[in-house]
MDAnalysis code that builds the backbone (N, CA, C; Angstrom):
import MDAnalysis as mda
import numpy as np

u = mda.Universe.empty(768, n_residues=256, atom_resindex=np.repeat(np.arange(256), 3), trajectory=True)
u.add_TopologyAttr("name", ["N", "CA", "C"] * 256)
u.add_TopologyAttr("resid", np.arange(1, 257))
u.add_TopologyAttr("resname", ["MET", "PRO", "ARG", "THR", "ARG", "ALA", "ARG", "ARG", "ALA", "ALA", "GLY", "ALA", "LEU", "ALA", "ALA", "LEU", "LEU", "VAL", "LEU", "PRO", "LEU", "ALA", "ALA", "CYS", "GLY", "GLY", "THR", "GLY", "ASP", "SER", "ASP", "GLY", "GLY", "GLY", "SER", "GLY", "GLY", "ARG", "LEU", "THR", "VAL", "MET", "ALA", "ALA", "SER", "SER", "LEU", "THR", "ASP", "ALA", "PHE", "ARG", "THR", "LEU", "GLY", "ALA", "ALA", "TYR", "GLU", "LYS", "GLU", "HIS", "PRO", "GLY", "THR", "GLU", "LEU", "LYS", "PHE", "SER", "PHE", "ALA", "GLY", "SER", "GLN", "GLN", "LEU", "ALA", "ALA", "GLN", "VAL", "GLU", "GLN", "GLY", "ALA", "PRO", "ALA", "ASP", "VAL", "LEU", "VAL", "THR", "ALA", "ASP", "GLU", "ARG", "THR", "MET", "ASP", "ALA", "VAL", "GLU", "ALA", "ASP", "THR", "GLY", "THR", "PRO", "GLU", "VAL", "ILE", "ALA", "ARG", "ASN", "ARG", "LEU", "VAL", "ILE", "VAL", "THR", "GLY", "GLU", "GLY", "ASN", "PRO", "GLU", "HIS", "VAL", "THR", "SER", "LEU", "LYS", "ASP", "LEU", "ALA", "GLY", "GLY", "LYS", "LEU", "LYS", "VAL", "VAL", "LEU", "ALA", "ALA", "PRO", "ALA", "VAL", "PRO", "VAL", "GLY", "ASN", "TYR", "SER", "ALA", "LYS", "ALA", "LEU", "SER", "ALA", "ALA", "HIS", "LEU", "THR", "VAL", "ARG", "PRO", "VAL", "SER", "GLU", "GLU", "PRO", "ASN", "VAL", "ARG", "ALA", "VAL", "LEU", "SER", "LYS", "VAL", "ALA", "LEU", "GLY", "GLU", "ALA", "ASP", "ALA", "GLY", "LEU", "VAL", "TYR", "ALA", "THR", "ASP", "ALA", "ALA", "SER", "ALA", "PRO", "GLY", "LYS", "VAL", "ASP", "ALA", "VAL", "ALA", "VAL", "PRO", "ASP", "ALA", "GLN", "ASN", "GLN", "ILE", "ALA", "SER", "TYR", "LEU", "ALA", "ALA", "THR", "LEU", "ASP", "GLU", "SER", "GLY", "ALA", "PRO", "GLU", "ALA", "ALA", "ARG", "SER", "PHE", "VAL", "ALA", "TRP", "LEU", "LYS", "SER", "ALA", "GLU", "ALA", "ARG", "LYS", "ILE", "LEU", "ARG", "ASN", "ALA", "GLY", "PHE", "GLN", "GLN", "PRO"])
u.atoms.positions = np.array([
    [85.536, 92.285, 50.323],
    [86.902, 91.785, 50.462],
    [87.354, 91.959, 51.904],
    [87.945, 90.946, 52.565],
    [88.425, 91.087, 53.936],
    [89.423, 92.221, 54.056],
    [89.490, 92.832, 55.261],
    [90.371, 93.979, 55.480],
    [91.816, 93.676, 55.105],
    [92.305, 92.486, 55.507],
    [93.698, 92.147, 55.245],
    [93.959, 92.036, 53.758],
    [93.060, 91.354, 53.038],
    [93.233, 91.208, 51.598],
    [93.196, 92.578, 50.914],
    [92.278, 93.448, 51.363],
    [92.170, 94.762, 50.732],
    [93.441, 95.568, 50.927],
    [93.983, 95.514, 52.141],
    [95.201, 96.258, 52.422],
    [96.364, 95.710, 51.615],
    [96.423, 94.388, 51.477],
    [97.505, 93.801, 50.681],
    [97.402, 94.214, 49.233],
    [96.194, 94.162, 48.690],
    [96.031, 94.519, 47.282],
    [96.463, 95.950, 47.043],
    [96.123, 96.842, 47.982],
    [96.478, 98.252, 47.828],
    [97.974, 98.472, 47.873],
    [98.670, 97.652, 48.693],
    [100.104, 97.875, 48.850],
    [100.981, 96.951, 48.050],
    [100.411, 96.038, 47.295],
    [101.198, 94.997, 46.642],
    [102.247, 95.556, 45.696],
    [101.851, 96.582, 44.888],
    [102.796, 97.115, 43.923],
    [103.994, 97.744, 44.618],
    [103.730, 98.541, 45.659],
    [104.834, 99.165, 46.398],
    [105.694, 98.126, 47.078],
    [105.062, 97.106, 47.632],
    [105.821, 96.082, 48.351],
    [106.732, 95.313, 47.428],
    [106.292, 95.088, 46.204],
    [107.126, 94.340, 45.266],
    [108.433, 95.069, 44.978],
    [108.413, 96.399, 45.145],
    [109.618, 97.168, 44.888],
    [110.652, 97.022, 45.981],
    [110.221, 96.562, 47.191],
    [111.155, 96.472, 48.309],
    [111.348, 95.067, 48.829],
    [110.674, 94.095, 48.248],
    [110.736, 92.738, 48.772],
    [111.707, 91.893, 47.971],
    [112.939, 91.673, 48.436],
    [113.899, 90.834, 47.724],
    [113.552, 89.373, 47.914],
    [113.486, 88.624, 46.835],
    [113.127, 87.217, 46.924],
    [114.287, 86.341, 46.502],
    [114.509, 85.282, 47.252],
    [115.578, 84.342, 46.926],
    [115.052, 82.934, 47.038],
    [115.004, 82.222, 45.927],
    [114.563, 80.832, 45.970],
    [115.646, 79.977, 46.585],
    [115.251, 78.756, 46.990],
    [116.235, 77.864, 47.591],
    [117.398, 77.636, 46.651],
    [117.117, 77.552, 45.360],
    [118.186, 77.272, 44.428],
    [118.543, 78.443, 43.544],
    [117.993, 79.631, 43.826],
    [118.304, 80.780, 42.986],
    [117.325, 81.886, 43.268],
    [117.108, 82.774, 42.291],
    [116.176, 83.864, 42.458],
    [115.121, 83.794, 41.393],
    [114.030, 84.506, 41.642],
    [112.963, 84.520, 40.666],
    [111.767, 85.218, 41.226],
    [110.727, 85.417, 40.391],
    [109.505, 86.056, 40.824],
    [108.595, 85.032, 41.459],
    [107.709, 85.524, 42.324],
    [106.741, 84.659, 42.989],
    [105.368, 85.269, 42.853],
    [104.351, 84.421, 42.769],
    [102.993, 84.947, 42.722],
    [102.507, 85.337, 44.101],
    [103.261, 84.949, 45.165],
    [102.938, 85.378, 46.510],
    [101.681, 84.798, 47.072],
    [100.957, 83.966, 46.346],
    [99.708, 83.438, 46.848],
    [99.717, 81.959, 47.054],
    [100.824, 81.312, 46.811],
    [100.930, 79.889, 47.060],
    [100.357, 79.030, 45.958],
    [99.862, 79.614, 44.865],
    [99.302, 78.816, 43.789],
    [100.424, 78.116, 43.048],
    [100.094, 76.981, 42.442],
    [101.103, 76.248, 41.702],
    [102.173, 75.669, 42.591],
    [101.880, 75.531, 43.902],
    [102.849, 74.941, 44.807],
    [103.971, 75.878, 45.190],
    [103.851, 77.169, 44.868],
    [104.899, 78.128, 45.202],
    [104.517, 78.894, 46.457],
    [105.435, 78.955, 47.405],
    [105.220, 79.675, 48.655],
    [106.310, 80.711, 48.860],
    [105.928, 81.893, 49.279],
    [106.880, 82.924, 49.637],
    [106.952, 83.001, 51.157],
    [108.153, 82.842, 51.684],
    [108.373, 82.840, 53.129],
    [109.254, 84.031, 53.495],
    [108.734, 84.907, 54.337],
    [109.496, 86.050, 54.837],
    [110.079, 85.646, 56.187],
    [111.409, 85.710, 56.332],
    [112.045, 85.203, 57.548],
    [113.149, 86.129, 58.036],
    [113.324, 86.155, 59.358],
    [114.359, 86.970, 59.982],
    [115.726, 86.632, 59.408],
    [116.578, 87.633, 59.259],
    [117.870, 87.441, 58.599],
    [118.752, 86.427, 59.309],
    [118.588, 86.274, 60.625],
    [119.401, 85.300, 61.356],
    [119.061, 83.866, 60.992],
    [117.981, 83.673, 60.255],
    [117.571, 82.326, 59.829],
    [118.078, 81.984, 58.427],
    [118.820, 82.886, 57.808],
    [119.188, 82.727, 56.398],
    [119.792, 81.367, 56.079],
    [120.859, 80.993, 56.743],
    [121.541, 79.736, 56.413],
    [120.691, 78.524, 56.759],
    [120.091, 78.532, 57.942],
    [119.288, 77.392, 58.373],
    [118.075, 77.193, 57.471],
    [117.432, 78.283, 57.066],
    [116.225, 78.141, 56.254],
    [116.538, 77.724, 54.817],
    [117.703, 78.044, 54.332],
    [118.060, 77.533, 53.008],
    [118.180, 76.015, 53.052],
    [118.748, 75.508, 54.143],
    [118.826, 74.055, 54.320],
    [117.447, 73.470, 54.549],
    [116.652, 74.122, 55.378],
    [115.278, 73.668, 55.634],
    [114.466, 73.653, 54.343],
    [114.631, 74.693, 53.535],
    [113.870, 74.774, 52.295],
    [114.164, 73.621, 51.361],
    [115.446, 73.282, 51.233],
    [115.827, 72.167, 50.365],
    [115.229, 70.860, 50.878],
    [115.249, 70.671, 52.202],
    [114.698, 69.455, 52.790],
    [113.185, 69.393, 52.587],
    [112.517, 70.525, 52.745],
    [111.058, 70.546, 52.588],
    [110.654, 70.266, 51.147],
    [111.357, 70.877, 50.206],
    [111.033, 70.650, 48.798],
    [111.259, 69.192, 48.410],
    [112.271, 68.569, 48.993],
    [112.528, 67.157, 48.713],
    [111.386, 66.288, 49.230],
    [110.867, 66.634, 50.400],
    [109.764, 65.883, 50.996],
    [108.432, 66.182, 50.328],
    [108.322, 67.347, 49.710],
    [107.045, 67.788, 49.122],
    [107.268, 68.162, 47.656],
    [107.411, 67.162, 46.789],
    [107.614, 67.434, 45.362],
    [106.501, 68.325, 44.805],
    [106.886, 69.284, 44.000],
    [105.901, 70.191, 43.422],
    [105.745, 71.483, 44.200],
    [106.310, 71.544, 45.409],
    [106.274, 72.773, 46.197],
    [107.608, 73.498, 46.061],
    [107.542, 74.763, 45.743],
    [108.739, 75.592, 45.602],
    [108.698, 76.694, 46.661],
    [109.734, 76.791, 47.461],
    [109.826, 77.826, 48.479],
    [110.722, 78.954, 47.997],
    [110.263, 80.168, 48.199],
    [111.074, 81.343, 47.913],
    [111.148, 82.177, 49.177],
    [112.359, 82.575, 49.549],
    [112.576, 83.255, 50.800],
    [112.902, 84.734, 50.612],
    [112.446, 85.541, 51.542],
    [112.840, 86.936, 51.659],
    [113.387, 87.107, 53.069],
    [114.694, 87.396, 53.183],
    [115.340, 87.548, 54.481],
    [115.627, 89.019, 54.759],
    [115.280, 89.465, 55.950],
    [115.545, 90.846, 56.364],
    [115.338, 90.920, 57.867],
    [115.600, 92.099, 58.441],
    [115.294, 92.294, 59.843],
    [113.805, 92.085, 60.074],
    [113.454, 91.510, 61.207],
    [112.045, 91.213, 61.481],
    [111.162, 92.453, 61.363],
    [111.675, 93.595, 61.844],
    [110.881, 94.822, 61.789],
    [110.656, 95.275, 60.354],
    [111.628, 95.011, 59.472],
    [111.456, 95.341, 58.057],
    [110.405, 94.453, 57.416],
    [110.424, 93.181, 57.779],
    [109.431, 92.247, 57.243],
    [108.033, 92.621, 57.707],
    [107.897, 92.993, 58.975],
    [106.589, 93.396, 59.496],
    [106.066, 94.619, 58.745],
    [106.963, 95.557, 58.451],
    [106.555, 96.744, 57.695],
    [106.089, 96.367, 56.303],
    [106.762, 95.403, 55.688],
    [106.370, 94.958, 54.355],
    [105.008, 94.269, 54.390],
    [104.755, 93.504, 55.441],
    [103.443, 92.867, 55.596],
    [102.361, 93.938, 55.678],
    [102.596, 94.967, 56.454],
    [101.609, 96.031, 56.608],
    [101.401, 96.812, 55.315],
    [102.440, 96.831, 54.469],
    [102.328, 97.512, 53.182],
    [101.658, 96.636, 52.123],
    [101.399, 95.395, 52.457],
    [100.716, 94.518, 51.520],
    [101.613, 93.586, 50.748],
    [102.801, 93.305, 51.259],
    [103.720, 92.417, 50.545],
    [103.069, 91.068, 50.275],
    [103.146, 90.570, 49.039],
    [102.538, 89.274, 48.708],
    [103.399, 88.129, 49.212],
    [102.991, 87.518, 50.302],
    [103.738, 86.415, 50.895],
    [102.774, 85.487, 51.606],
    [103.263, 84.320, 51.995],
    [102.415, 83.289, 52.586],
    [102.735, 82.968, 54.033],
    [104.027, 83.121, 54.410],
    [104.467, 82.763, 55.764],
    [105.406, 83.851, 56.274],
    [105.292, 84.166, 57.565],
    [106.180, 85.121, 58.212],
    [106.857, 84.441, 59.395],
    [108.176, 84.621, 59.523],
    [108.929, 84.088, 60.659],
    [109.753, 85.230, 61.240],
    [109.492, 85.574, 62.501],
    [110.186, 86.676, 63.149],
    [111.089, 86.161, 64.265],
    [112.003, 87.022, 64.700],
    [112.946, 86.639, 65.748],
    [112.486, 87.078, 67.132],
    [111.263, 87.573, 67.231],
    [110.720, 87.895, 68.548],
    [109.205, 87.969, 68.500],
    [108.619, 87.871, 69.684],
    [107.158, 87.906, 69.803],
    [106.621, 89.309, 69.569],
    [107.367, 90.331, 70.002],
    [106.918, 91.714, 69.864],
    [106.604, 92.065, 68.413],
    [107.496, 91.672, 67.500],
    [107.302, 91.997, 66.086],
    [106.126, 91.234, 65.504],
    [105.990, 89.956, 65.871],
    [104.852, 89.172, 65.381],
    [103.541, 89.755, 65.895],
    [103.520, 90.185, 67.147],
    [102.301, 90.774, 67.713],
    [101.874, 92.027, 66.960],
    [102.866, 92.750, 66.408],
    [102.557, 94.000, 65.716],
    [101.743, 93.778, 64.444],
    [101.782, 92.563, 63.901],
    [101.029, 92.263, 62.670],
    [100.034, 91.139, 62.909],
    [99.551, 91.004, 64.160],
    [98.663, 89.889, 64.477],
    [97.376, 89.897, 63.658],
    [96.935, 91.076, 63.213],
    [95.723, 91.142, 62.402],
    [95.915, 90.503, 61.032],
    [97.175, 90.293, 60.640],
    [97.483, 89.760, 59.313],
    [97.932, 88.298, 59.336],
    [98.017, 87.699, 60.513],
    [98.589, 86.359, 60.599],
    [97.655, 85.361, 61.262],
    [97.997, 84.084, 61.069],
    [97.358, 83.033, 61.829],
    [98.007, 82.947, 63.201],
    [97.712, 81.905, 63.937],
    [98.282, 81.729, 65.272],
    [99.768, 81.395, 65.165],
    [100.651, 82.200, 65.772],
    [102.090, 81.940, 65.665],
    [102.504, 80.695, 66.447],
    [103.545, 80.030, 65.951],
    [104.131, 78.867, 66.608],
    [105.605, 79.151, 66.880],
    [106.060, 78.917, 68.098],
    [107.488, 79.058, 68.404],
    [108.218, 77.859, 67.819],
    [109.196, 78.105, 66.960],
    [109.886, 77.005, 66.276],
    [111.327, 76.817, 66.742],
    [111.907, 77.831, 67.391],
    [113.304, 77.723, 67.833],
    [113.632, 78.881, 68.764],
    [114.788, 78.758, 69.408],
    [115.265, 79.840, 70.266],
    [116.752, 80.068, 69.979],
    [117.259, 81.209, 70.465],
    [118.648, 81.586, 70.220],
    [119.147, 82.369, 71.425],
    [120.432, 82.690, 71.454],
    [120.991, 83.449, 72.560],
    [122.057, 84.391, 72.042],
    [122.372, 85.403, 72.832],
    [123.356, 86.401, 72.430],
    [124.779, 85.942, 72.700],
    [125.696, 86.386, 71.839],
    [127.130, 86.274, 72.098],
    [127.777, 87.586, 71.678],
    [128.939, 87.854, 72.246],
    [129.755, 88.979, 71.778],
    [130.587, 88.470, 70.622],
    [130.616, 89.209, 69.541],
    [131.421, 88.815, 68.397],
    [132.554, 89.829, 68.236],
    [133.758, 89.311, 67.977],
    [134.944, 90.157, 67.800],
    [135.641, 89.765, 66.498],
    [136.662, 90.511, 66.137],
    [137.474, 90.121, 64.997],
    [138.168, 88.796, 65.262],
    [138.582, 88.138, 64.201],
    [139.250, 86.839, 64.347],
    [140.450, 86.962, 65.283],
    [140.526, 86.053, 66.236],
    [141.621, 86.086, 67.197],
    [141.374, 87.000, 68.381],
    [140.212, 87.675, 68.374],
    [139.848, 88.583, 69.473],
    [141.004, 89.539, 69.808],
    [141.423, 90.365, 68.847],
    [142.608, 91.216, 69.037],
    [142.496, 92.206, 70.191],
    [141.276, 92.594, 70.580],
    [141.108, 93.549, 71.676],
    [140.907, 92.848, 73.022],
    [140.985, 91.532, 73.009],
    [140.884, 90.732, 74.240],
    [139.587, 90.991, 75.011],
    [138.496, 90.966, 74.286],
    [137.180, 91.148, 74.906],
    [136.801, 89.876, 75.656],
    [136.357, 90.038, 76.891],
    [135.996, 88.868, 77.695],
    [134.583, 88.936, 78.264],
    [133.963, 90.125, 78.259],
    [132.653, 90.252, 78.888],
    [131.899, 91.457, 78.332],
    [130.630, 91.564, 78.692],
    [129.822, 92.715, 78.288],
    [130.434, 94.019, 78.793],
    [131.064, 93.960, 79.960],
    [131.654, 95.156, 80.557],
    [132.694, 95.784, 79.640],
    [133.369, 94.957, 78.852],
    [134.404, 95.472, 77.950],
    [133.815, 96.316, 76.823],
    [132.512, 96.168, 76.573],
    [131.880, 96.925, 75.494],
    [131.575, 98.362, 75.909],
    [131.558, 98.606, 77.212],
    [131.259, 99.943, 77.729],
    [132.549, 100.738, 77.923],
    [132.418, 102.036, 78.060],
    [133.573, 102.871, 78.375],
    [134.180, 103.602, 77.203],
    [133.791, 103.228, 75.996],
    [134.251, 103.973, 74.831],
    [135.613, 103.606, 74.292],
    [136.249, 102.589, 74.849],
    [137.572, 102.205, 74.353],
    [137.491, 101.404, 73.049],
    [136.382, 100.720, 72.865],
    [136.204, 99.884, 71.679],
    [135.177, 100.491, 70.731],
    [135.345, 100.218, 69.439],
    [134.317, 100.558, 68.466],
    [133.314, 99.405, 68.466],
    [132.151, 99.680, 69.020],
    [131.114, 98.653, 69.161],
    [129.972, 98.954, 68.202],
    [129.482, 97.931, 67.535],
    [128.330, 98.073, 66.657],
    [127.204, 97.203, 67.199],
    [126.002, 97.745, 67.203],
    [124.813, 97.032, 67.661],
    [123.722, 97.138, 66.606],
    [122.735, 96.293, 66.713],
    [121.552, 96.444, 65.880],
    [120.680, 97.550, 66.474],
    [119.895, 98.197, 65.639],
    [119.004, 99.254, 66.104],
    [117.992, 98.693, 67.106],
    [117.520, 99.515, 68.043],
    [116.592, 99.031, 69.061],
    [115.312, 98.415, 68.511],
    [114.885, 98.850, 67.317],
    [113.664, 98.298, 66.725],
    [113.860, 96.888, 66.201],
    [115.113, 96.491, 65.998],
    [115.442, 95.146, 65.514],
    [115.428, 94.191, 66.704],
    [114.869, 92.989, 66.558],
    [114.840, 92.077, 67.702],
    [116.175, 91.904, 68.408],
    [117.257, 91.634, 67.663],
    [118.549, 91.449, 68.323],
    [119.024, 92.731, 68.987],
    [118.653, 93.881, 68.449],
    [118.987, 95.146, 69.078],
    [118.234, 95.338, 70.382],
    [116.969, 94.923, 70.391],
    [116.173, 94.997, 71.605],
    [116.705, 94.053, 72.674],
    [117.050, 92.826, 72.261],
    [117.635, 91.873, 73.214],
    [118.963, 92.399, 73.754],
    [119.765, 92.999, 72.891],
    [121.061, 93.545, 73.306],
    [120.876, 94.656, 74.319],
    [119.921, 95.549, 74.057],
    [119.659, 96.655, 74.971],
    [119.225, 96.145, 76.337],
    [118.405, 95.110, 76.350],
    [117.947, 94.534, 77.616],
    [119.105, 93.910, 78.387],
    [119.981, 93.206, 77.668],
    [121.119, 92.561, 78.320],
    [122.054, 93.606, 78.924],
    [122.331, 94.666, 78.187],
    [123.231, 95.707, 78.680],
    [122.602, 96.471, 79.836],
    [121.307, 96.729, 79.745],
    [120.616, 97.430, 80.826],
    [120.625, 96.607, 82.104],
    [120.370, 95.304, 81.963],
    [120.357, 94.427, 83.138],
    [121.725, 94.372, 83.802],
    [122.779, 94.545, 82.999],
    [124.146, 94.544, 83.543],
    [124.583, 95.934, 83.994],
    [123.659, 96.911, 83.887],
    [123.932, 98.302, 84.289],
    [125.100, 98.887, 83.499],
    [125.076, 98.623, 82.193],
    [126.139, 99.106, 81.324],
    [125.574, 100.051, 80.261],
    [126.351, 101.072, 79.930],
    [125.980, 101.985, 78.858],
    [126.989, 101.843, 77.722],
    [126.486, 101.488, 76.556],
    [127.341, 101.329, 75.377],
    [126.889, 102.319, 74.315],
    [127.824, 103.057, 73.767],
    [127.516, 104.007, 72.701],
    [128.083, 103.450, 71.390],
    [127.234, 102.791, 70.610],
    [127.722, 102.149, 69.392],
    [128.135, 103.150, 68.327],
    [129.074, 102.744, 67.499],
    [129.491, 103.594, 66.383],
    [128.454, 103.571, 65.270],
    [127.620, 102.538, 65.282],
    [126.503, 102.487, 64.336],
    [125.453, 101.528, 64.861],
    [124.212, 101.731, 64.406],
    [123.095, 100.848, 64.731],
    [122.560, 100.281, 63.426],
    [122.632, 98.986, 63.299],
    [122.375, 98.324, 62.019],
    [120.934, 97.809, 61.896],
    [120.463, 97.599, 60.645],
    [119.069, 97.197, 60.418],
    [118.791, 95.714, 60.645],
    [119.841, 94.904, 60.796],
    [119.635, 93.479, 61.069],
    [120.916, 92.876, 61.626],
    [120.800, 91.667, 62.133],
    [121.934, 91.039, 62.820],
    [123.080, 90.719, 61.870],
    [122.778, 90.384, 60.622],
    [123.847, 90.065, 59.672],
    [124.687, 91.303, 59.349],
    [124.086, 92.476, 59.413],
    [124.844, 93.703, 59.183],
    [125.819, 93.953, 60.334],
    [125.393, 93.646, 61.565],
    [126.296, 93.757, 62.716],
    [127.474, 92.809, 62.533],
    [127.170, 91.569, 62.191],
    [128.214, 90.561, 61.977],
    [129.191, 91.008, 60.897],
    [128.673, 91.545, 59.818],
    [129.512, 91.971, 58.698],
    [130.462, 93.092, 59.099],
    [129.971, 94.051, 59.876],
    [130.811, 95.171, 60.302],
    [132.013, 94.669, 61.098],
    [131.776, 93.702, 61.993],
    [132.872, 93.174, 62.806],
    [133.797, 92.321, 61.942],
    [133.241, 91.481, 61.085],
    [134.046, 90.606, 60.238],
    [134.951, 91.405, 59.305],
    [134.488, 92.570, 58.879],
    [135.263, 93.412, 57.956],
    [136.234, 94.334, 58.683],
    [136.222, 94.278, 60.009],
    [137.123, 95.120, 60.775],
    [136.651, 96.550, 60.934],
    [135.408, 96.826, 60.606],
    [134.867, 98.175, 60.750],
    [134.431, 98.457, 62.177],
    [134.409, 97.432, 63.005],
    [134.098, 97.571, 64.423],
    [134.902, 96.526, 65.178],
    [135.178, 96.809, 66.450],
    [135.944, 95.870, 67.268],
    [135.084, 94.741, 67.820],
    [133.817, 95.047, 68.077],
    [132.950, 94.053, 68.709],
    [131.489, 94.399, 68.461],
    [130.629, 93.425, 68.671],
    [129.189, 93.634, 68.532],
    [128.448, 92.517, 69.241],
    [127.142, 92.648, 69.305],
    [126.302, 91.611, 69.890],
    [125.431, 91.018, 68.792],
    [125.524, 89.706, 68.646],
    [124.756, 88.983, 67.641],
    [124.221, 87.704, 68.280],
    [123.475, 86.937, 67.504],
    [123.036, 85.631, 67.979],
    [124.173, 84.620, 67.840],
    [124.140, 83.607, 68.678],
    [125.170, 82.566, 68.632],
    [125.249, 81.920, 67.253],
    [124.107, 81.718, 66.604],
    [124.095, 81.067, 65.293],
    [124.759, 81.922, 64.229],
    [124.632, 83.239, 64.334],
    [125.271, 84.119, 63.350],
    [126.779, 84.106, 63.511],
    [127.252, 84.113, 64.751],
    [128.689, 84.017, 64.984],
    [129.238, 82.719, 64.414],
    [128.474, 81.641, 64.584],
    [128.915, 80.329, 64.097],
    [128.916, 80.251, 62.568],
    [128.184, 81.159, 61.920],
    [128.100, 81.133, 60.450],
    [129.315, 81.757, 59.779],
    [130.221, 82.352, 60.577],
    [131.381, 83.035, 59.998],
    [132.685, 82.515, 60.586],
    [132.934, 81.205, 60.479],
    [134.190, 80.668, 61.025],
    [135.393, 81.238, 60.287],
    [136.450, 81.521, 61.042],
    [137.640, 82.079, 60.428],
    [137.564, 83.569, 60.159],
    [136.416, 84.175, 60.457],
    [136.254, 85.607, 60.236],
    [136.029, 86.361, 61.547],
    [135.370, 85.697, 62.494],
    [135.090, 86.326, 63.783],
    [135.309, 85.307, 64.895],
    [135.446, 85.823, 66.111],
    [135.458, 84.984, 67.304],
    [134.216, 85.302, 68.122],
    [133.734, 84.325, 68.860],
    [132.559, 84.519, 69.706],
    [132.958, 84.429, 71.168],
    [132.475, 85.370, 71.948],
    [132.698, 85.387, 73.396],
    [131.352, 85.156, 74.071],
    [131.270, 84.133, 74.889],
    [130.005, 83.764, 75.516],
    [129.526, 84.846, 76.484],
    [128.212, 85.005, 76.542],
    [127.576, 85.871, 77.530],
    [126.931, 84.957, 78.568],
    [127.267, 85.093, 79.842],
    [126.718, 84.208, 80.874],
    [125.194, 84.203, 80.892],
    [124.626, 83.085, 81.300],
    [123.169, 82.956, 81.338],
    [122.517, 84.084, 82.122],
    [123.128, 84.460, 83.227],
    [122.535, 85.489, 84.083],
    [122.444, 86.848, 83.397],
    [123.257, 87.064, 82.354],
    [123.262, 88.339, 81.636],
    [122.662, 88.219, 80.242],
    [122.289, 87.025, 79.852],
    [121.867, 86.796, 78.473],
    [120.375, 87.039, 78.283],
    [119.988, 87.072, 77.018],
    [118.591, 87.165, 76.619],
    [118.322, 86.037, 75.625],
    [117.203, 85.366, 75.782],
    [116.851, 84.269, 74.892],
    [115.862, 84.754, 73.842],
    [116.222, 84.588, 72.588],
    [115.360, 84.979, 71.475],
    [114.434, 83.838, 71.099],
    [113.175, 84.171, 70.856],
    [112.195, 83.172, 70.419],
    [111.790, 83.471, 68.982],
    [111.829, 82.449, 68.138],
    [111.437, 82.590, 66.736],
    [110.021, 82.053, 66.553],
    [109.166, 82.873, 65.953],
    [107.776, 82.487, 65.746],
    [107.452, 82.453, 64.258],
    [106.668, 81.461, 63.855],
    [106.242, 81.322, 62.466],
    [104.722, 81.343, 62.398],
    [104.193, 81.985, 61.374],
    [102.738, 82.051, 61.199],
    [102.414, 82.218, 59.725],
    [101.244, 81.733, 59.347],
    [100.756, 82.003, 57.999],
    [100.295, 83.452, 57.940],
    [100.315, 84.016, 56.750],
    [99.801, 85.360, 56.548],
    [98.383, 85.274, 56.010],
    [97.505, 86.122, 56.536],
    [96.091, 86.131, 56.150],
    [95.495, 84.746, 56.340],
    [95.291, 84.352, 57.598],
    [94.882, 82.996, 57.942],
    [93.660, 82.534, 57.174],
    [92.674, 83.408, 56.987],
    [91.437, 82.988, 56.332],
    [91.647, 82.624, 54.870],
    [92.688, 83.220, 54.248],
    [92.916, 82.932, 52.838],
    [94.231, 82.248, 52.558],
    [94.932, 81.842, 53.616],
    [96.237, 81.210, 53.419],
    [96.083, 79.862, 52.735],
    [96.949, 79.545, 51.746],
    [96.867, 78.232, 51.099],
    [97.222, 77.125, 52.076],
    [96.680, 75.950, 51.856],
    [96.952, 74.814, 52.736],
    [98.444, 74.522, 52.799],
    [99.153, 74.762, 51.691],
    [100.592, 74.513, 51.674],
    [101.311, 75.395, 52.695],
    [100.833, 76.619, 52.918],
    [101.447, 77.502, 53.908],
    [101.251, 76.952, 55.308],
    [100.037, 76.480, 55.587],
    [99.768, 75.881, 56.901],
    [100.631, 74.641, 57.107],
    [100.793, 73.863, 56.045],
    [101.602, 72.644, 56.145],
    [103.061, 72.975, 56.428],
    [103.578, 74.033, 55.797],
    [104.973, 74.402, 56.012],
    [105.196, 74.862, 57.446],
    [104.300, 75.687, 57.974],
    [104.427, 76.148, 59.357],
    [104.401, 74.964, 60.312],
    [103.504, 74.015, 60.061],
    [103.426, 72.821, 60.913],
    [104.709, 71.998, 60.805],
    [105.261, 71.895, 59.596],
    [106.474, 71.105, 59.372],
    [107.667, 71.693, 60.100],
    [107.677, 73.009, 60.313],
    [108.795, 73.651, 61.005],
    [108.951, 73.146, 62.438],
    [107.951, 72.453, 62.954],
    [108.038, 71.877, 64.294],
    [108.264, 70.369, 64.250],
    [108.510, 69.847, 63.047],
    [108.731, 68.412, 62.901],
    [110.114, 68.023, 63.392],
    [110.327, 66.723, 63.576],
    [111.615, 66.223, 64.054],
    [112.741, 66.587, 63.085],
    [112.481, 66.479, 61.782],
    [113.533, 66.787, 60.809],
    [113.893, 68.270, 60.830],
    [112.879, 69.131, 60.880],
    [113.149, 70.567, 60.912],
    [113.904, 70.944, 62.177],
    [113.518, 70.364, 63.293],
    [114.205, 70.674, 64.554],
    [115.649, 70.195, 64.527],
    [115.895, 69.080, 63.864],
    [117.265, 68.579, 63.750],
    [118.120, 69.558, 62.950],
    [117.569, 70.070, 61.852],
    [118.309, 71.021, 61.018],
    [118.596, 72.300, 61.810],
    [117.611, 72.783, 62.522],
    [117.792, 73.988, 63.320],
    [118.804, 73.754, 64.444],
    [118.738, 72.593, 65.060],
    [119.691, 72.268, 66.134],
    [121.110, 72.194, 65.588],
    [121.270, 71.596, 64.409],
    [122.596, 71.504, 63.791],
    [123.145, 72.885, 63.425],
    [122.238, 73.826, 63.195],
    [122.660, 75.194, 62.878],
    [122.945, 76.009, 64.137],
    [122.717, 75.399, 65.305],
    [123.038, 76.068, 66.556],
    [121.860, 76.649, 67.309],
    [120.667, 76.496, 66.745],
    [119.479, 77.011, 67.428],
    [119.090, 76.082, 68.573],
    [118.476, 76.647, 69.602],
    [117.963, 75.864, 70.709],
    [116.539, 75.419, 70.417],
    [116.116, 74.360, 71.070],
    [114.769, 73.849, 70.881],
    [113.756, 74.794, 71.503],
    [112.542, 74.856, 70.947],
    [111.515, 75.766, 71.492],
    [111.046, 75.314, 72.864],
])
């Protein structure tokens, strides 16, 4: 048995206990192997809304194929892959995380890019205008943990601006950062532009200048290339199609 398959088999039971699955139209169990036209796609949490739309479009184009998604921080997904989570495709929000599981994947493809924005409460009550406002301790700032792609990008942006920010909490994914600000539990945070756009009427977005920004790259790859079902390879290839790029662009993502 190949090393990757053996490791997956050993960890499959444990992984099933931590892998939340959400089908395009609901929830359900997955065989994780792509048989019967069913594919399990593990994707970064910042892709949640866009991939639900992408999934519906793909299923319409490919009758008989059912996509089931598991959304979480990229680092959490990578850990699940290493534990043997039964899945067919992995999509991360950075190259570093994908590289960490390269022994388990096919060749990654960059499918989209994103950028950072400062997110505040609706109406920007603290009048945040720049990264500098996040430093100094006057605001309750929430960031993603450094191991999370958006947390790593945030740390790089703040370091490049020679700023020190002491967050009130470090969250496991970008949607958790967004939620803290939207609920008023923090004054500001750093998220992707697409996440800020997903919460109209709940948060305001403050642009980060290009010179201070970090560009996130999203990579998609099949899991266990030697044994990946053809449907998994087809889905990864489709993510670079004109229709998929249009959906991602409409969701606010930049072209690869």
